[in-house]
N, C-alpha and C positions, 0 to 999 in steps of 0.2 A: 458551599459553592454548588449553583447550578449548571447542569451539563447541558450542553445543547441536544436537541433532539436529532439524531440520522434523518428523518424524514424532513426535517427544516432545512439541514443542510446539504442534502442530497439535490434539491433543484439550483441552487447559488452554486454547486461545485458543477455540473452540467455546463450550467452557462457560463461559467471560468474557463471550464476545459475547451468548449468549442469556441471560445474567444483566441484562448493560447494556439488552438491547432489551427485556425484561420489566419492568424496573426504569422504564424512560422510557415503559412501555405502547406499543411499536412492535411492530405484528403483522407486518405485510409490507413489510419493507423490500426496497429495490431495491440490489445489488450492482454495484461499479464496481471493477475492477482498473486497476491504472495499468501499463502497458507497460512492460517485458516481466514482471521479476520477479513484481510486484504482482498480473498475470492469473493466474501458475503459481500464488503462494499464495490467491489468491482460488479459483481451482479446486478446489486440494486443501481449502480451509477450506469450501466448499460440498459437496464429496463426504462429508467429515466430519460436515457437519452432517446429511447424507441430504437436504440441499436441492436441488432441481432447478432452482431459479431463473434465469430468464435471466439473462447475466453481461454488463453494460457494460465497456466497454474503453477506456481513455482513454491516446492519445499525447499528452504534454504538452510535446513539444519547442518547438514555436511560442510557448508562454506561461513558457519559461522567462527568467528575469531574465539569465541569463549566454547567451541566443541569440547576441548579437551577438559576443561574445569567443569561443565554442567554436564557430560557425556550426552549419549545418544537418547533422544526423548522417543518413548514406546510406538507413539504413532507416526513416524517419521512415513511419508508416502514418497513415491517417484513423482517427479515435475511431471507436467503434461504440456508440452507445446505444440499445438496442432497446426502450425505454420513454420515458415522459415524465420531466424530471427537474422542472417546475415542481409545486411543492406533495408533493414525495414526501419519504420519509424514506430516505436514502442510505447506505448502509456502502460507504466508502472504501478498498480495502486496494492497501498497497504493502508491498514485501519490507524495504525497510531504510530507516530516519529517522535519516538524519544530520543535515543544516543546516535542515531545513524548508521548504527552496526548491522541491524537486518539489511537495509538497503546497501549497504556497503557490499552484504553477501549475495545479496540479489544480484547486483550488476556484476560481480565475478562470475557467478553461475552463468547469466544470459552473456558474458562475453567467450566463455564455453562451448553453446552454441555456434558462435558466430559474432561479427561486428555489425550492430545495427546502426544505421543511420541517425538514429538521435533516439533517447530516452526521455520521457517526460514524466515526472513524479508527481502522483497525485495522492493525497493522505487526508483522512478524514478528519484526524486532531494531529495539530503539531503541539508537543508537550514543552518545546521550548527547553530543553534540556540536552541539546547536541554535544557529543564528545567529538564528532567528524563533521568536517566542513560539507553538508549536504543539507538542500535545502527545497524543500517541495515547491514546483510549478504552481500547482492547484491545492489549496488547502480550505478544509470546510470550516473550522474554527483553529483558532490559537490560545492554546490557556497555559498557566503555569501554575504547578503542584507544587505542595509543600514534599518534603524529602521523602514524609514518610507516606504519600499518597501516590496510587496509580489509578488508570481507568481502564476499565474491563469493557471490551464490547461483546456482548450476546446476539446470535442469531441462529441463523440466517435471515428467519422471518417471525416476528419482526426485528429490525435492529434496534438493539438498545444500550446506553451507555450506562456504567454504572460506575461510581468514585468508590475506592477502597482506601481504606488507612490501614496501616501495618503496624505493629508495636516496635520499637525499635529496643 
């Protein structure tokens, strides 16, 4: 399977995001990337949009529902939101949407900061393996992988995707 290039996907995603925000009449969204890959994608997307807006960063480690099974990742860092969440239109950006659990954790954390007016979900890849009813508003590409395959994003510059296969 050939993976799409993030450099090819980002302009399409930027155009789709502009259309989505215009349709919803959102003129001043606040951008938030989920650490780590989502932050890289968010930075690249803002650059593609020519938008110098401040970028919020979420680390959802403490909000994961599998925290007790996986334990604390040694590189957990605090979230950084340089703007209010209450009443704002948020664009939440992640690299790969798989089960939906990371997005659920991100929404839980965001609501601890306040109640946003709306949340638009943007993902570089949707792996079509949902366990929760969460779907992106803007997506670069949708893939279906075998059970033993995963996609790894490397970055931040350049952003590259790598298909990994694990032995069962």
